[in-house]
C-alpha positions as CSV (number, residue, x, y, z in Angstrom):
1,M,61.6,58.0,127.4
2,L,60.2,61.9,128.0
3,R,64.0,63.2,128.5
4,Q,65.1,61.2,125.7
5,I,62.5,63.1,123.4
6,D,63.6,66.5,125.2
7,R,67.0,65.9,124.5
8,V,65.7,65.0,120.7
9,F,64.3,68.4,120.5
10,T,67.0,70.1,122.2
11,A,69.4,68.7,119.9
12,M,67.0,69.8,117.0
13,D,66.9,73.1,118.2
14,D,70.8,73.8,118.3
15,V,71.2,72.5,115.0
16,E,68.4,74.9,113.6
17,R,69.9,77.8,115.9
18,H,73.6,77.0,114.0
19,A,72.1,76.8,110.8
20,R,70.7,80.7,111.3
21,Q,73.6,81.5,112.5
22,L,75.7,80.4,109.4
23,A,73.4,81.7,107.2
24,R,73.8,85.2,108.9
25,G,77.6,85.0,109.2
26,Q,77.6,84.5,112.9
27,S,79.3,81.0,112.9
28,G,81.8,79.0,111.0
29,H,85.1,78.9,110.0
30,L,87.0,81.0,107.7
31,H,90.3,80.3,106.5
32,I,92.5,83.4,104.7
33,V,95.6,83.4,103.3
34,A,97.7,86.8,102.1
35,I,101.0,88.1,101.0
36,P,102.9,89.4,104.1
37,A,102.3,93.0,103.5
38,L,98.5,92.4,104.4
39,A,98.9,89.5,106.7
40,L,101.7,90.9,109.3
41,D,99.4,93.6,110.5
42,F,96.3,95.3,108.4
43,L,94.5,91.6,108.4
44,P,95.1,90.7,112.2
45,R,93.5,94.0,113.0
46,A,90.4,93.2,110.5
47,V,90.4,89.9,112.1
48,A,90.3,90.8,115.6
49,S,87.3,93.7,114.9
50,F,85.8,91.0,112.9
51,L,85.6,88.5,115.7
52,S,84.8,91.2,118.2
53,K,81.1,90.7,117.1
54,R,81.2,87.1,116.2
55,P,82.2,85.3,118.9
56,D,81.2,81.8,117.4
57,V,83.2,82.3,114.5
58,T,86.9,81.0,114.3
59,I,89.3,82.4,111.7
60,E,92.4,80.7,110.3
61,L,95.1,83.4,108.8
62,N,98.5,82.6,107.1
63,A,100.9,84.7,105.5
64,R,102.1,83.5,101.8
65,A,104.0,84.5,98.7
66,G,101.3,85.7,96.1
67,S,101.8,82.8,93.8
68,R,101.0,80.4,96.8
69,V,98.3,82.3,97.6
70,V,96.9,81.7,94.1
71,E,97.4,78.2,94.3
72,W,95.8,77.8,97.7
73,I,92.6,79.4,96.7
74,A,92.7,77.5,93.0
75,G,93.2,74.2,95.0
76,H,90.5,75.3,97.6
77,Q,92.9,75.2,100.6
78,A,91.4,78.5,101.8
79,D,88.4,80.4,101.4
80,L,89.8,83.4,100.6
81,G,93.1,84.9,99.4
82,F,94.8,88.5,99.1
83,A,97.3,89.0,97.1
84,S,99.4,91.1,94.5
85,D,100.9,91.0,90.8
86,I,98.8,87.8,90.0
87,A,99.4,85.6,87.2
88,V,96.1,84.2,85.5
89,N,94.6,81.3,86.8
90,A,91.2,80.0,85.4
91,N,90.4,78.8,88.6
92,V,90.4,81.8,90.6
93,E,88.1,84.9,90.6
94,L,89.7,88.4,91.4
95,Q,88.4,91.2,93.1
96,P,89.8,94.6,93.2
97,F,91.2,95.1,96.8
98,Q,93.3,98.4,96.7
99,S,95.7,100.4,94.1
100,L,98.7,102.1,95.8
101,A,102.3,102.6,94.9
102,G,105.7,102.0,96.3
103,V,107.3,104.6,98.7
104,C,110.9,105.1,99.5
105,I,112.0,104.4,103.5
106,L,114.4,106.2,105.0
107,P,116.6,106.4,108.4
108,L,115.3,109.3,110.5
109,G,117.8,112.3,109.9
110,H,118.8,111.3,106.5
111,P,119.5,114.0,104.2
112,L,116.8,112.8,101.5
113,A,114.0,113.3,104.3
114,T,114.0,117.0,103.4
115,K,112.8,115.8,100.1
116,S,108.8,116.0,99.2
117,A,109.5,112.8,96.8
118,V,112.4,110.7,96.4
119,E,113.5,109.6,92.6
120,P,116.1,107.3,91.3
121,R,118.6,109.6,90.9
122,D,118.4,110.5,94.3
123,L,119.7,107.3,95.5
124,A,122.6,106.7,93.2
125,G,125.3,106.0,95.3
126,E,123.4,105.1,98.7
127,R,123.4,101.8,100.6
128,F,120.3,100.0,99.3
129,I,118.3,97.4,100.9
130,S,116.8,95.7,98.0
131,L,113.9,93.0,98.3
132,G,114.7,89.6,96.9
133,R,114.9,88.4,93.2
134,E,111.8,85.9,93.7
135,T,109.6,89.1,94.8
136,A,107.5,90.2,92.0
137,F,107.5,93.8,93.3
138,R,111.3,93.5,92.9
139,H,110.9,93.5,89.3
140,H,109.0,96.3,89.0
141,I,111.4,98.3,91.1
142,D,114.7,97.1,88.8
143,R,112.7,98.1,86.0
144,V,112.2,102.2,87.2
145,F,116.1,102.0,87.8
146,E,116.9,100.6,84.6
147,E,114.9,103.4,82.9
148,A,116.6,105.6,84.7
149,E,119.8,104.5,84.1
150,V,120.6,104.6,87.5
151,A,123.0,101.7,89.1
152,R,122.1,100.8,92.9
153,R,124.3,100.3,95.6
154,I,122.6,96.7,96.9
155,V,124.2,96.1,100.2
156,I,121.7,93.7,101.4
157,E,118.6,91.9,99.6
158,T,115.5,90.3,101.5
159,G,112.6,88.5,100.6
160,S,110.8,90.5,103.5
161,S,109.3,94.5,103.0
162,A,109.6,94.3,107.0
163,T,112.6,93.1,107.2
164,A,113.9,95.6,104.8
165,C,112.5,98.3,107.2
166,S,114.5,96.9,110.1
167,F,117.6,97.3,108.2
168,V,116.6,100.9,107.2
169,K,116.1,101.4,110.7
170,D,119.4,99.9,112.0
171,R,120.8,102.7,109.2
172,M,122.2,100.0,106.9
173,G,120.8,101.7,103.7
174,V,117.4,102.8,102.2
175,A,114.8,100.9,100.6
176,V,112.0,101.1,98.4
177,I,108.6,98.9,99.5
178,D,105.1,98.6,99.6
179,P,103.1,101.2,100.9
180,V,101.2,99.0,103.3
181,T,104.2,97.4,105.1
182,A,105.8,101.0,105.2
183,A,102.9,102.6,107.0
184,D,102.6,99.5,109.7
185,R,106.3,99.9,110.5
186,H,107.4,103.4,110.5
187,Q,106.1,104.6,113.6
188,S,107.7,101.7,115.8
189,L,110.8,101.5,113.9
190,D,110.9,105.4,113.5
191,I,111.7,105.2,109.9
192,V,111.0,108.3,107.3
193,I,108.4,107.6,104.5
194,R,108.3,109.6,101.2
195,P,106.8,109.0,98.0
196,F,108.7,107.3,95.2
197,R,108.7,108.8,91.7
198,P,108.1,107.7,89.2
199,R,105.2,105.7,90.5
200,I,105.5,102.2,90.9
201,P,102.0,100.5,91.2
202,F,101.3,98.0,94.0
203,I,98.2,96.4,93.4
204,T,96.3,93.8,95.6
205,H,93.4,91.8,95.0
206,A,91.0,89.7,97.0
207,V,91.4,86.1,95.5
208,L,88.4,83.9,95.3
209,P,87.9,80.1,94.1
210,K,86.0,80.0,90.8
211,H,82.6,77.9,90.1
212,T,81.8,77.3,94.0
213,A,79.7,78.9,96.0
214,R,81.0,81.9,98.0
215,P,80.6,81.2,101.9
216,V,78.3,83.8,103.9
217,L,81.4,84.7,106.2
218,V,83.4,85.5,102.9
219,N,81.2,88.4,101.9
220,E,81.0,89.4,105.5
221,F,84.5,89.7,106.0
222,L,85.1,91.6,102.8
223,D,82.2,94.2,103.8
224,H,84.1,94.1,107.0
225,L,87.3,95.6,105.3
226,A,85.6,97.9,103.2
227,G,84.3,99.9,106.1
228,M,88.0,99.8,107.6
229,P,90.8,102.3,107.4
230,Q,92.6,101.2,104.4
231,P,96.3,99.9,104.2
232,G,98.8,102.0,103.3
233,E,96.6,104.9,102.3
234,A,98.2,108.1,104.3
235,S,101.7,106.5,104.2
236,A,103.7,109.3,103.8
237,S,105.4,110.9,106.7
């Protein structure tokens, strides 16, 4: 009987300790969904450093298109999302994360690498690696070239900025992409990054469900991100 009582009190202690850990963001599960630009390099680094001090926390990280990020958060399929070019949705709350600008990526040794910034007219006649038509950032890029009355020589289209970087590295052409992917890829792939003018905004938001109490882990993770070097801030090289 005494042993059974001891087990009950031990179990109660475990429950109380777990509750304290949850309240402090030291245990529990966090499900994050984000656009590939953030999910491929920046967020994995953030998750690794976050978990290094929280051994009892588990995290699931998924990469999805921005529209899917909003759907997942609105449907309570994830706790926290990160996306850009977000359509209005009454079921999500947006928290500004970062405001950057698109960049031009070039193969090493390309003549345009000598310029301090690249403009649409500089890319006339160049083999151009374009983002796919399903990507929101592609439409912003198209508009800039249309307004400059510059026709691009599009030779490849891809839905992934990371894939565009690989094509540029293999000297298949040049591209205009988000600065986060460019910064993550340029050293390992030996590509050159230059500012693109006029500025094409690349604005990201943290996406949270509305009308729901925010888990402690979400706040803890957002605070952790605020203390990290932000993605793409020094992308030109």
